[in-house]
PAMIZA-841045 format. One record per residue: residue in one letter; x, y, z of N, C-alpha, C in turn. Coordinates in steps of 0.05 Angstrom, whole numbers, padded with zeros to 5 digits, always signed. Each point is the difference from the previous one (the first is absolute). Layout:
BEGIN
AXYZXYZXYZ
...
This chain:
BEGIN
M+00476-00130-00352-00020-00013+00017-00027+00013-00004
K-00020-00017-00005-00028+00009-00001-00016-00015+00020
A-00019+00013+00013-00017-00013+00020-00027+00013+00000
K-00019-00014+00012-00028+00009+00001-00010-00004+00029
A-00016+00018+00010-00011-00002+00027-00029+00009+00000
F-00016-00012+00018-00028+00006+00003-00003+00014+00027
A-00015+00022+00000-00005+00016+00024-00030+00000+00006
P-00009-00019+00017-00029-00003+00004-00011+00023+00017
A-00026+00004-00003-00014+00020+00017-00001-00011+00028
K+00006+00019+00019-00001-00007+00029-00027+00010+00011
I-00013-00018+00014-00026+00007+00012+00001-00003+00030
N-00007+00021+00014-00002+00000+00029-00028-00010+00007
L-00003-00025+00008-00026-00010+00008-00009+00013+00026
T+00019+00007+00017-00005+00016+00024+00023+00020+00002
L-00006+00022+00016+00022+00019+00005-00007+00014+00026
H+00011-00009+00022-00004+00012+00026+00023+00018+00007
V-00006+00025+00006+00021+00019+00009+00001-00001+00030
T+00023-00010+00010+00001-00007+00029+00017+00020+00016
G+00013+00019-00013+00016+00019+00015+00016+00017-00019
Q+00016+00018+00012+00018+00017-00016+00026+00004+00016
R+00022-00004-00014+00027+00004+00013+00006+00029+00002
V+00021+00006+00017+00008+00028+00004+00011+00012-00026
D+00010-00017-00019+00010+00010-00025-00022+00005-00021
G-00025-00005+00008-00022+00005-00018-00011-00024-00014
Y+00015-00022-00001-00009-00024-00014-00023-00013+00015
H-00020-00008-00016-00023-00013+00012+00005-00031+00004
L-00011-00011+00021+00002-00028+00005-00026-00014-00011
L+00003-00021-00014-00022-00013-00014-00002-00029+00008
D-00024-00011-00004-00004-00029+00002-00019-00006-00024
S+00011-00014-00020-00014-00002-00025+00003-00028-00012
L-00022-00011-00010+00001-00025-00015+00001+00006-00029
V+00022-00009-00013+00007+00008-00027+00000-00025-00018
V-00013+00003-00023+00000-00021-00021+00006+00013-00027
F+00003-00017-00020+00008+00010-00027-00019-00011-00021
A-00004+00015-00021-00018-00007-00022+00016-00014-00022
D-00015-00014-00017+00012-00011-00024+00000+00020-00023
L+00000+00025+00007+00001+00023-00019+00022+00019+00009
G+00016+00010-00019+00020+00019+00009+00016+00012-00023
D+00021+00015+00006+00017+00012-00020+00021-00021-00008
T+00012+00005-00023+00021-00017-00011+00025+00017-00005
L+00023-00010+00008+00025+00014-00005+00019-00018-00016
H+00013+00012-00020+00020-00013-00016+00027+00014+00005
F+00021-00015+00005+00026+00010+00007+00021-00008-00020
T+00016+00020-00009+00022-00006-00018+00025+00014+00012
A+00019-00017+00009+00024+00011+00013+00015+00018-00019
G+00013+00021+00012+00015+00019-00016+00017+00017+00018
E+00014+00019-00012+00018+00017+00015-00013+00022+00015
A-00024+00009-00009-00014+00022+00013-00029-00007+00007
L-00011+00012+00020-00027-00006+00009-00020+00018-00015
S-00021-00012-00011-00021+00015-00014-00026-00016+00003
I-00022+00015-00002-00027-00012+00002-00018+00011-00021
S-00016-00017-00012-00022+00009-00018-00025-00011+00013
V-00022+00016-00001-00025-00008+00012-00022-00001-00022
T-00012-00023-00003-00022-00003-00019-00024-00012+00013
G-00021-00003-00014-00024-00014+00011-00023+00018+00006
E-00021-00012+00009-00026+00013+00005+00003+00024+00020
H+00017-00003+00020+00002+00021+00020+00028+00012+00001
A+00012+00003-00024+00027+00012-00001+00000+00030+00005
A-00022+00013-00006-00001+00030+00003+00005+00008+00029
G+00019+00018+00004+00006+00010+00026+00020-00016+00016
V+00009-00023-00011+00020-00016+00014+00028+00010-00008
P+00017+00009+00019+00026+00010-00007+00018-00021-00012
S+00017+00008-00018+00019-00019-00012+00029+00008+00006
D+00003+00012+00024+00027+00008+00009+00004-00008+00029
S+00018+00013+00014+00007-00009+00027-00022+00003+00021
R-00023+00012-00008-00022+00002+00018-00015-00026+00002
N+00003-00017-00020-00014-00026-00001+00012-00020+00020
L-00017-00014+00015+00011-00019+00020+00015-00023-00013
V-00006-00006-00025+00015-00020-00015+00029+00009-00004
W+00003+00025-00007+00026+00011-00004+00015-00001+00027
K-00013+00009+00022+00012+00000+00026+00009-00028+00009
A-00017-00020-00006+00006-00027+00007+00025-00010-00015
A+00000+00004-00026+00023-00009-00016+00026+00014+00008
E-00002+00026+00005+00023+00016+00009+00011-00010+00027
A-00019-00005+00019+00008-00009+00026+00015-00027-00001
A-00007-00017-00019+00013-00026-00003+00023+00000-00019
G+00006+00024-00012+00023+00002-00018-00004-00012-00027
W-00026-00003-00009-00005-00011-00026-00003+00022-00021
T+00011-00004-00023-00004+00019-00022-00010-00014-00025
G-00014+00015-00016-00011-00010-00025-00027+00014-00005
H-00014-00010-00020-00026+00012-00008-00023-00017+00012
I-00020+00014+00010-00024-00013+00011-00024+00010-00015
D-00015-00018-00011-00025+00006-00013-00023-00008+00019
L-00014+00020+00010-00021-00004+00019-00027+00003-00013
N-00016-00022+00000-00027+00001-00012-00020+00003+00023
K-00012+00024+00002-00017+00007+00022-00029-00008-00005
V-00008-00022+00013-00027-00010-00001-00017+00011+00023
L+00013+00004+00023-00013+00008+00024-00001+00031+00002
P-00023+00011+00009-00002+00029+00004+00019+00008+00023
H+00016+00021-00005+00018+00009+00021-00014+00018+00020
G+00010+00000+00024-00014+00016+00021-00027-00012+00008
G-00003-00027-00003-00026-00012+00004-00002-00017+00024
G+00021-00002+00017-00002-00016+00024+00004-00029-00004
I+00011-00008-00024+00004-00028-00005+00030-00005-00006
G+00017+00018+00010+00029-00005+00000+00013-00001-00027
G-00010+00014-00020+00012-00001-00027+00029+00006+00000
G+00008+00023+00010+00028+00008+00001+00017-00018+00018
S-00011-00007+00023+00014-00017+00019+00005-00028-00012
S-00021-00011-00013+00002-00026-00012+00020+00000-00024
D+00001+00022-00015+00019+00003-00022+00029-00001+00012
A+00004+00016+00021+00026+00000+00013+00008-00027+00011
A-00019-00014+00013+00005-00026+00011+00007-00020-00022
A-00014+00001-00023+00005-00017-00022+00028+00004-00011
T+00009+00025+00001+00027+00007-00009+00021-00013+00019
L-00005+00002+00026+00019-00012+00019+00000-00030-00003
R-00023-00013-00004-00001-00029-00004+00016-00008-00024
M-00003+00015-00022+00014-00007-00025+00030+00002+00005
I+00009+00021+00013+00029+00003+00004+00011-00022+00017
E-00015-00008+00021+00008-00022+00017+00000-00027-00015
D-00020-00004-00017-00002-00025-00015+00024-00002-00020
E+00009+00023-00009+00023+00000-00019+00027+00000+00014
G+00000-00004+00026+00025-00002+00015+00010+00025+00012
G-00016+00022-00001+00008+00025+00012-00004+00000+00030
A+00013+00018+00013-00002+00003+00029-00016+00025+00007
I-00021-00004+00017-00016+00022+00009+00009+00009+00028
P+00009+00024+00003+00009+00010+00027-00022-00004+00020
P+00007-00008+00024-00020-00004+00022-00017+00025+00004
G-00026-00004+00004-00017+00023+00006-00009+00016-00025
T+00009-00008-00024-00007+00015-00024-00030+00003-00004
A-00014-00023+00002-00029+00000-00006-00015+00020+00018
L+00005-00001+00026-00014+00018+00018+00007+00029-00004
R+00025+00005-00008+00008+00028-00005-00015+00011-00025
L-00007-00018-00018-00015+00009-00024-00029+00006+00007
G-00011-00012+00021-00028+00005+00007-00011-00022+00017
A-00020+00007+00016-00012-00019+00019-00012-00025-00013
D-00010+00003-00025-00012-00022-00013+00019-00018-00016
V+00025+00010-00004+00018-00015-00017+00008-00027+00012
P+00006-00003+00026+00006-00026+00011-00021-00021-00005
V-00025+00006+00005-00021-00020-00004-00004-00005-00030
C+00004+00020-00017-00002-00004-00029+00023-00018-00010
T+00023+00002+00013+00022-00017-00007-00006-00030+00004
S-00016-00006+00020-00008-00027+00005-00021-00009-00020
A-00018+00018-00008-00021-00005-00020-00018-00024+00009
S-00004-00004+00025-00016-00021+00011-00015+00010+00024
P-00022-00014+00008-00016+00010+00023+00017+00003+00025
N-00003+00023+00013+00015+00005+00025-00016+00018+00018
R+00004-00004+00026-00008+00020+00019+00023+00020+00004
M-00006+00025-00006+00021+00021+00000-00004+00018+00024
R+00021+00002+00017-00003+00016+00024+00024+00020+00002
G-00002+00017+00021+00020+00020+00004-00002+00021-00022
I+00022+00009-00011-00001+00019-00022+00004-00014-00027
G-00005-00027+00000+00002-00016-00024+00023-00019+00001
E+00015+00000+00022+00024-00017+00002-00006-00027+00012
R-00022-00004+00013-00006-00025+00013-00021-00016-00017
L+00009-00022-00012-00017-00016-00017-00003-00028+00010
D-00025-00010+00002-00006-00027+00008-00016-00013-00022
P+00010-00021-00013-00015-00013-00021-00026-00011+00010
V-00021+00001-00018-00027-00008+00007-00010-00019-00022
T-00015-00020+00007-00012-00018-00019-00029+00008-00004
L-00008+00007-00024-00027+00009-00006-00010-00016-00025
P-00026-00003-00002-00011-00012-00025+00002+00020-00022
H-00002-00009-00025-00002+00018-00023-00026+00015+00003
L+00001+00027-00004-00023+00017+00004-00008+00013-00026
P-00023-00008-00012-00010+00014-00023-00007+00029+00007
A+00008+00019-00016-00004+00028+00008-00004+00018-00024
L-00010+00024+00006-00003+00021-00020+00014+00025+00010
L+00018+00011-00016+00014+00025+00007-00013+00022-00016
V-00006+00022+00013-00012+00023-00013+00014+00026+00009
N+00008+00016-00020+00012+00026+00006-00016+00021-00016
P-00009+00021+00014-00016+00020-00013+00015+00021-00017
G+00027-00003+00000+00016+00018-00016+00009+00025+00014
V-00002-00001+00027+00010+00023+00016+00023-00009+00018
E+00019+00017+00004+00022-00006+00018-00006+00012+00027
V+00006-00015+00021-00005+00009+00027+00028+00003+00013
P+00010+00024+00005+00027+00003+00012+00001-00013+00028
T+00019-00018+00003+00003-00014+00026+00004+00018+00024
P+00017+00021-00002+00004+00018+00023-00027+00013+00008
A-00017+00007-00019-00025+00013+00007-00018-00019+00014
I+00000-00026-00008-00016-00020+00013+00008-00003+00030
F+00026-00003+00004+00010-00003+00028-00005+00025+00016
A+00001+00023-00012-00005+00025+00014-00029+00001+00009
A-00018-00012-00015-00029+00001+00006-00008-00023+00019
L+00019-00017+00007-00006-00023+00018-00005+00011+00028
Q-00023-00007+00012-00007+00011+00026+00016-00013+00023
C+00005-00026-00003+00014-00014+00022+00023-00017-00012
R+00023+00002+00012+00024-00015-00010+00007-00023+00018
E-00014-00005+00021+00005-00022+00018-00025-00018+00002
N-00003-00017-00020-00023-00017-00003+00008-00029+00006
P-00020-00017+00007+00006-00028+00006+00012-00014-00025
P+00019-00019+00004+00010-00015-00022-00020-00021-00009
M+00008-00015-00020-00017-00023-00009-00001-00021+00023
A-00018-00019-00004-00001-00022+00019+00028-00013+00001
E+00007-00010+00023+00028-00010+00004+00005-00024-00018
E-00019-00018-00004+00004-00023-00017-00018+00002-00024
I+00012-00005-00024-00015-00001-00025-00008-00029-00005
P-00026-00006-00001-00008-00028-00003+00008-00012-00027
V-00002-00026-00002+00002-00013-00026-00027-00001-00012
F-00003+00010-00024-00026+00003-00013-00003-00022-00021
E-00024-00011-00001-00006-00022-00020-00008+00011-00027
A-00012+00024+00000-00012+00011-00024-00001+00031+00001
P-00004+00013-00023-00002+00029+00001-00022+00011+00019
Q-00022-00015+00002-00021+00009+00018+00009+00002+00029
D+00015-00020+00009+00011+00001+00028+00019+00023+00004
C+00017+00004-00020+00020+00021+00002-00014+00027+00000
A-00020+00004-00017-00014+00026-00002-00015+00006+00026
E-00011-00021+00012-00015+00004+00026+00020+00010+00021
W+00024-00012+00002+00019+00008+00020+00010+00028-00007
L+00005+00006-00025+00010+00026-00008-00020+00022+00007
G-00026-00007-00001-00020+00020+00006+00001+00010+00029
K+00014-00015+00017+00003+00008+00028+00026+00017+00004
Q+00015+00003-00022+00025+00016+00001-00006+00027-00014
R+00021+00016-00006-00006+00027-00009+00022+00009-00020
N-00007+00022-00014+00020+00017-00012-00004+00028+00013
D+00017+00008+00018-00003+00025+00014+00002+00024-00017
L+00011-00003-00024+00003+00023-00018-00024+00004-00019
E-00019-00019+00002-00023+00002-00019-00018+00024+00007
S-00005+00005+00025-00018+00022+00008+00012+00027-00008
P+00026+00006+00006+00011+00025-00009+00001+00002-00030
A+00005-00022-00014+00001+00001-00029-00027+00007-00013
T-00021-00013+00010-00026+00006-00011-00010+00028+00006
S+00010+00011+00023-00008+00028+00006+00015+00020-00018
L+00024-00007-00009+00016+00017-00017-00006-00005-00030
A-00008-00024-00006-00005-00008-00028-00027-00014-00003
P-00021+00015-00004-00027-00013-00002-00001-00022-00022
D+00017+00001-00020+00000-00020-00020+00006-00028+00012
V+00017-00001+00020+00006-00025+00013-00025-00012+00014
A-00015+00017+00013-00025-00009+00012-00019-00010-00021
Q-00001+00013-00023-00017-00009-00022+00008-00028-00009
V+00026-00004-00003+00009-00027-00008-00008-00021+00020
L+00004+00006+00026-00007-00020+00020-00030-00006+00000
D-00017+00020-00004-00028-00005-00002-00007-00017-00024
A+00013+00005-00023-00005-00015-00024+00008-00030+00004
L+00023-00004+00013+00009-00027+00005-00019-00015+00019
K-00010+00013+00020-00019-00013+00019-00025-00009-00015
D-00007+00015-00021-00025-00006-00014+00003-00023-00021
T+00024-00009-00005+00003-00022-00019-00009-00026+00011
K-00008-00018-00017-00011-00026+00008+00022-00018+00012
K-00007-00013+00022+00017-00020+00013+00025+00012+00013
T+00001+00026+00004+00024+00011+00013+00001-00009+00029
L+00024-00008+00009+00004-00009+00027+00011+00022+00018
L+00015+00018-00012+00013+00022+00016+00010+00021-00020
S-00003+00025+00008+00011+00022-00016+00016+00018+00019
R+00023+00010-00010+00017+00016+00017+00020+00016-00018
M+00011+00020+00011+00021+00015-00014+00027-00013+00005
S+00018+00001-00019+00027-00011+00003+00020+00022+00007
G+00016-00005+00020+00021+00020+00007-00012+00027+00007
S+00012+00021-00011-00010+00027+00005-00018+00009-00023
G-00008-00019-00018-00018+00007-00022+00015+00011-00024
S-00014+00003-00022-00029+00000-00003-00012-00026-00011
T+00017-00020-00004-00010-00026-00010-00015-00015+00022
C-00024-00010-00007-00015-00016+00019-00003-00029-00011
F-00007-00018+00017-00004-00028-00009-00025-00012+00012
A-00010-00020-00013-00021-00017+00011+00008-00029-00003
L-00008-00017+00019+00005-00029-00002-00025-00014-00007
Y+00003-00023-00015-00022-00015-00010+00005-00030+00004
P-00021-00017+00000+00004-00028+00004+00014-00014-00023
T-00003+00010-00025+00012-00012-00023+00010+00021-00020
M+00018-00008-00018+00009+00019-00020-00023+00007-00019
K-00018-00018-00005-00023+00006-00017-00016+00023+00012
A-00004+00000+00026-00014+00022+00013+00016+00026-00002
A+00026-00002+00003+00017+00024-00002-00001+00012-00028
H+00000-00017-00021-00001+00010-00027-00028+00012-00006
F-00021-00012+00011-00026+00011-00004-00002+00028+00013
A+00011+00002+00024+00001+00026+00014+00015+00021-00017
A+00022-00009-00012+00016+00018-00017-00017+00010-00023
Y-00016-00018-00011-00018+00009-00022-00020+00020+00010
E-00012-00005+00023-00020+00018+00012+00012+00028+00004
I+00023+00001+00013+00013+00026+00007+00009+00013-00026
G+00012-00015-00018+00011+00012-00024-00022+00012-00017
A-00024-00013-00001-00022+00011-00016-00011+00025+00013
A-00001+00001+00026-00011+00024+00014+00020+00023+00002
H+00026-00007+00000+00021+00021+00004+00023-00006-00020
P-00004+00005-00025+00021-00007-00020+00026+00016+00003
D-00001+00021+00015+00024+00016+00004+00017-00010+00024
W-00010-00019+00015+00016-00012+00022+00018-00022-00010
W+00023-00003+00013+00018-00023-00005-00011-00023+00016
C-00006-00022-00013-00014-00022+00013+00011-00027-00010
R+00011-00016+00018+00013-00025-00008-00007-00023+00020
A-00010-00022-00011-00004-00024+00016+00026-00015+00003
V+00008-00007+00024+00026-00013+00005-00003-00022+00020
Q+00021-00016+00003+00002-00019+00022+00022+00009+00019
L-00006+00001+00026+00019+00009+00020+00011-00024+00015
N+00026+00002+00006+00014-00019+00017+00028+00011+00007
């Protein structure tokens, strides 16, 4: 058996930290979408589990049981070889590892395998929403998902090439009991309407991230200065940031602007949904 799976980048358009449980897990309220850019996985069934990692961002990605892809396959009882092509920067707040694990679970299920209940959440808070790979409002510790209808959003993703450790970001968070998103998410006609509404929401981890990693603040400033930008914000716990635009043409032009000024940054124009 051979199979192929796509693991799209996960973007947190919002991320409200609304509380913390006694076991330490943070409660979130987040609007999550996915890009038309991501990692690719090739699966070949066999008697033993193995992983090879190739691609632009292969360096530093484990190819053993530390990899979430390995953990996902093992949890579902699948064995064979997995070739993981890493397009997305890891540790960048766009769910690279979680999306890879979710793509593995989807492949196993598509091929008739059984996924034990609760497997996705046990692998990580972002894995359940990545398993859906569609727009969702994610609440709780990642277990509560409500599908959302959004327009296609032209966007630019920028990563300055620094990793921001998630535990350090949460440790620097001043308040853990913040207001959730608006109760109702409107139906948007266009990217402009969506960006205007998003501007009234937040990413509560952006402030601690920029204080710990000045490069993130630099990216956000650069995105704000691009032409026709509707909104700029950090995704997840960083360090990848995004900006929204009215058209893909504007997003590609912004990518050219940023890429020319900062050739060492990872910069990709994408469509979000």
